[in-house]
N, C-alpha and C positions, 0 to 999 in steps of 0.2 A: 522817881528822879527824872529830871528833864533831860531830853536827848541833847539839847543845845545849852551848854553851860559855858562860863568864861573859860574854864579849863579846857573844854573841848574846842572852843574857838581858838585858843592858843595852839592846840594840837593841829587844827586844820591849817592855821597859818604856817606852822613848822612843816606840815605835810606839803603845802604848796611851795615852800622854800626848797625843800628836798626835790620836788618835782622840777622846779626851774633849774636847780643846780644840775640834776641828771640830764635835763634837756640840753643845757649848754655844753656839758661834757660830751654828750652823744654827738652833737653837731660838730664839735671840734675833732673828735676821734674819727667820725665818719668822713669828714673832709680830709683829714690827714691820711687815712687808709686809702681812699680813693684817688685823691689828687696828688699826693706826695709819693705814695707807695704803689700806685697802680692796681690796687685791689678792685676787682669787679664791684660795682656799687651794691648789688644784691647781697653778695657775700659780706661786704663791709657792713651793710645794714643789719644782717643777721648777727654778726659779731657784736656790733654796737648795741643791739637790742638785748642780747644775753648779758653783756658786761654792764650796761646801764641798769638793767633790772636787778642784777646782783648788788650794784652800788646802792640803788634805791631801797632794796630790801634792808641792807645793813644800816643805811642812814635812817630810815623810817623806824626800824626796830630800836636803834639806840637814841636817836635825836627826837623823833616825833612822839613815839610812845614810851620811851624811857625804859625799855626792857634790856637787862644786862645779862641775860642767859646766853649760853654758848650757842653756836650755830645749830639751828633746828631745821634739818632738811625738809621735814614735812611742811613747816610753815613757809619755807622758801618755795617749795613746789606750789603751794596755795597762792603765794604772791605772783609767781610766774603765770599761773592759771588765770588769776584775776586780770593781770595786765595783758595777757594774750587775748582774752575775751574782749577787754576794753579796746585793744588795738583793732580787732576785727569790727566791732561795733562802731568805733569812732571813724574808721576808714569809710565804712558804708554811709555813716551820717554825713561826713564831709562830701562824699561823692553826691549824695542826694541833694544837699544844699547847693552845691555848685552846678550840677548838671540839670537838676530838675527845677530848682528855684532861682537859679542864676545868681547866687550869692558869690561875691568875690572870694576866691579860695583862702586868702589870709583871714578875711572876716569869718568865714566858716570855721577855719581852724581855731580861731579865738573863741567863738561861741561854743564849739564842742569842748575845748579845754576848760571853759568856765563851767560847763555842765559836768564834765568828767571829774574834776577835782573833788568836789564835795561828795559825789556818788562813790567814787573809788575810795575816798577817805573812810566813809561808813563801811563799805564792803571789807576793806583791809582791816579796819578796827574790829569788825565782828567776825570775819572769816579767817583772814590771814594770821593775825596775832591773837585772835580768840579772846578779846577783851569784852567784858560785860558793858551793856549800855548804861 
């Protein structure tokens, strides 16, 4: 069976839509916590990271991959692990693009997001939600 099928392309599109939705919610909540409520930006970032990942886990489970099972703490831990690793690698990659190659930070962010989306989709499909290829 091919790894890239129309059904998987649709899943990837839904995965990207969930990612964009979580990104937008995260930015709004981060700004609200820091700007309106005066929460230190690092604390607000950690809160947003955890809440955004919980939302992303649930949306991807239900909307992207169509799994209707009850909350599975083990798969949520796998989800957070994958996203934490992606965060560290993405941050390092953006830093290298900006500082070493002098790429504009927004362009670097877009490039990394473009690479991260399909890679994390495959990792989440195989590891987090344990779906066969």
